[in-house]
Backbone bond lengths (Angstrom), bond angles and torsions (degrees), N, CA, C in turn:
res aa  C-N    CA-C-N  psi(-1)  N-CA   C-N-CA  omega(-1)  CA-C   N-CA-C  phi
1 N - - - 1.458 - - 1.522 112.26 -
2 D 1.313 117.68 2.62 1.463 122.37 179.52 1.524 108.48 -121.69
3 P 1.346 117.34 89.37 1.460 119.44 -174.76 1.533 113.61 -62.78
4 E 1.309 117.36 -29.93 1.476 119.89 178.36 1.529 110.05 -66.88
5 M 1.314 117.27 -44.43 1.464 121.22 177.98 1.526 110.11 -65.99
6 A 1.320 115.92 -41.88 1.470 119.99 178.16 1.520 110.15 -59.76
7 L 1.321 116.85 -44.11 1.453 121.24 -179.79 1.526 110.68 -61.20
8 Q 1.298 117.14 -42.18 1.468 120.44 178.39 1.527 111.14 -61.46
9 C 1.315 116.84 -44.65 1.464 120.94 179.76 1.531 111.34 -64.43
10 I 1.312 116.03 -43.48 1.459 120.68 -179.48 1.524 110.32 -64.88
11 E 1.321 116.82 -43.04 1.463 119.76 179.35 1.527 111.34 -63.80
12 K 1.320 116.79 -35.91 1.466 120.14 176.29 1.530 109.78 -62.90
13 F 1.320 116.48 -45.00 1.463 121.09 178.00 1.523 110.48 -62.22
14 L 1.339 116.36 -44.90 1.463 120.60 -178.24 1.529 112.57 -66.16
15 S 1.320 116.75 -21.35 1.472 118.39 177.24 1.529 110.77 -65.99
16 T 1.327 116.87 -22.61 1.458 120.82 177.86 1.524 112.15 -100.18
17 Q 1.337 116.82 -24.91 1.468 121.92 -179.62 1.534 109.20 -137.95
18 P 1.330 116.75 72.35 1.468 120.12 -171.96 1.522 115.41 -65.81
19 Q 1.316 118.16 -16.42 1.462 120.63 -179.52 1.530 112.91 -104.47
20 N 1.320 117.51 17.05 1.455 121.13 179.33 1.534 108.51 -74.94
21 A 1.317 115.62 106.26 1.463 121.14 -173.21 1.528 112.78 -62.48
22 E 1.316 117.48 -39.43 1.469 119.62 -179.61 1.526 110.95 -64.89
23 A 1.320 116.91 -41.11 1.462 120.42 177.81 1.523 110.53 -66.08
24 L 1.319 116.55 -38.30 1.461 119.50 177.61 1.529 111.00 -63.56
25 A 1.329 117.21 -39.80 1.460 120.42 177.74 1.531 110.81 -63.88
26 K 1.318 116.74 -39.24 1.478 120.07 177.88 1.527 110.61 -67.89
27 K 1.328 115.53 -36.70 1.471 119.13 176.81 1.522 109.78 -62.21
28 A 1.322 117.26 -42.30 1.467 120.88 178.50 1.523 110.81 -59.05
29 S 1.318 116.69 -41.00 1.462 120.81 178.99 1.522 110.78 -62.86
30 A 1.319 116.65 -45.30 1.466 120.46 179.14 1.525 110.61 -63.34
31 L 1.329 116.99 -41.53 1.463 120.22 178.73 1.521 111.42 -61.80
32 E 1.324 116.57 -41.99 1.462 119.27 178.62 1.527 110.66 -62.31
33 K 1.317 116.72 -43.65 1.467 119.88 179.59 1.517 112.08 -61.85
34 L 1.338 115.95 -25.59 1.465 120.63 178.01 1.532 111.92 -88.69
35 G 1.347 116.41 4.31 1.450 120.28 178.26 1.520 114.03 80.62
36 R 1.312 117.14 16.97 1.466 122.32 -177.64 1.535 109.07 -104.38
37 S 1.331 114.36 65.30 1.458 121.81 -170.80 1.519 113.78 -62.23
38 E 1.317 118.13 -44.26 1.466 119.88 -178.02 1.527 110.81 -64.86
39 E 1.325 117.05 -40.00 1.466 120.37 175.81 1.530 110.45 -64.20
40 A 1.321 115.51 -37.79 1.461 119.98 179.20 1.532 110.41 -64.00
41 L 1.326 117.58 -41.85 1.459 120.82 177.96 1.526 110.99 -62.70
42 T 1.307 116.52 -44.48 1.466 120.64 178.44 1.515 110.60 -61.27
43 T 1.315 116.46 -39.80 1.459 121.01 -179.82 1.525 110.46 -68.62
44 C 1.324 117.76 -36.50 1.470 120.24 173.79 1.523 109.97 -60.38
45 D 1.321 116.37 -42.62 1.462 120.35 178.28 1.527 111.05 -61.43
46 H 1.318 117.06 -38.59 1.468 120.86 177.60 1.529 110.41 -65.43
47 A 1.328 116.36 -40.01 1.468 120.23 178.36 1.525 110.71 -63.36
48 I 1.318 116.45 -42.88 1.461 121.05 179.43 1.524 110.52 -66.12
49 A 1.326 116.62 -39.62 1.464 120.13 177.86 1.526 110.93 -65.13
50 A 1.326 116.84 -36.19 1.464 121.32 -179.21 1.525 111.53 -71.92
51 N 1.346 116.72 -34.49 1.461 120.69 -179.46 1.530 108.38 -153.08
52 G 1.309 115.19 94.93 1.455 120.93 -177.11 1.517 114.66 -68.24
53 S 1.325 117.41 -4.37 1.466 119.96 178.48 1.525 112.47 -105.48
54 L 1.323 116.89 11.37 1.462 120.83 179.07 1.532 109.26 -87.08
55 V 1.310 115.53 96.12 1.463 122.13 -174.52 1.523 111.46 -56.44
56 I 1.315 117.54 -40.34 1.468 120.61 -176.21 1.522 111.83 -60.07
57 A 1.318 117.79 -31.66 1.463 120.16 179.48 1.525 110.62 -65.47
58 Y 1.342 117.01 -41.94 1.466 120.33 176.97 1.522 111.08 -66.34
59 L 1.326 116.04 -41.48 1.466 119.66 179.89 1.521 111.09 -65.47
60 Q 1.315 116.08 -40.53 1.458 119.96 179.77 1.527 110.58 -64.60
61 K 1.322 115.93 -45.71 1.463 119.32 178.65 1.525 110.15 -62.95
62 G 1.330 117.18 -42.61 1.457 120.45 178.18 1.516 112.11 -60.31
63 G 1.317 116.68 -43.66 1.460 120.51 179.01 1.516 112.28 -63.04
64 L 1.318 115.52 -41.96 1.462 119.85 178.90 1.530 110.43 -64.50
65 L 1.325 116.46 -46.08 1.465 119.39 177.66 1.528 111.23 -61.18
66 N 1.307 116.94 -38.79 1.463 121.01 177.15 1.526 110.69 -60.86
67 R 1.320 116.52 -45.41 1.468 120.51 179.78 1.529 112.07 -66.63
68 L 1.337 115.77 -22.33 1.465 120.71 176.64 1.535 111.80 -90.74
69 N 1.344 115.80 8.07 1.468 122.81 -179.64 1.525 112.81 62.64
70 R 1.321 116.44 29.86 1.461 122.48 177.02 1.537 106.86 -105.21
71 Y 1.319 113.64 69.29 1.457 121.51 -167.23 1.524 114.46 -65.86
72 D 1.325 117.95 -40.33 1.465 119.61 -179.75 1.522 111.15 -63.06
73 E 1.319 116.14 -42.15 1.464 120.43 178.25 1.530 110.77 -66.57
74 A 1.325 115.22 -39.25 1.466 119.78 178.98 1.520 110.36 -61.99
75 L 1.323 116.64 -44.41 1.456 121.21 179.90 1.529 111.06 -58.69
76 K 1.318 116.91 -41.58 1.465 120.77 178.74 1.532 110.88 -61.77
77 C 1.311 117.16 -39.59 1.471 120.65 177.74 1.523 111.16 -65.31
78 Y 1.324 116.53 -43.15 1.464 120.21 178.74 1.530 111.13 -63.71
79 E 1.338 115.56 -40.52 1.460 119.45 177.65 1.526 111.07 -63.31
80 Q 1.324 116.25 -41.77 1.463 120.31 178.57 1.527 110.49 -64.28
81 A 1.316 117.12 -39.29 1.467 120.68 177.37 1.524 110.28 -60.22
82 M 1.330 116.54 -41.75 1.469 119.92 179.13 1.523 111.00 -65.34
83 L 1.321 117.83 -41.64 1.460 121.10 178.64 1.524 111.69 -62.04
84 V 1.313 115.45 -43.94 1.466 120.26 179.07 1.517 110.25 -63.04
85 Q 1.330 116.57 -43.73 1.464 120.59 -179.92 1.521 110.84 -63.94
86 E 1.319 116.77 -39.98 1.461 120.13 178.99 1.524 111.20 -62.21
87 K 1.313 117.08 -38.39 1.469 120.94 178.34 1.521 111.41 -66.21
88 K 1.340 116.26 -32.74 1.466 120.76 -178.54 1.518 112.91 -79.38
89 S 1.330 116.31 -28.93 1.458 120.95 -175.92 1.532 110.34 -78.29
90 P 1.316 117.03 137.57 1.466 119.13 176.79 1.515 110.67 -66.65
91 K 1.302 115.72 142.91 1.470 121.13 178.88 1.529 109.20 -73.80
92 A 1.323 116.01 140.60 1.466 121.06 -179.41 1.510 110.69 -84.99
């Protein structure tokens, strides 16, 4: 419930593992809660670059873009999340 404290902890962790995609996604969430939307978007992009199969990073970016009324961009993120998930799921 304290995004500033969370951000500090995440940044400390990232100082040792700067390409940890899950930590980057959590950092983006904390940044958004602090009203730092553009930084949060950039951090989502870093998470996706670090691990292109991390569905939560696409969903997080899509949600943020949606909240910023950037609907076309949000839709693309959601579509990418679905594609990534489909690749991860075993075929029936």
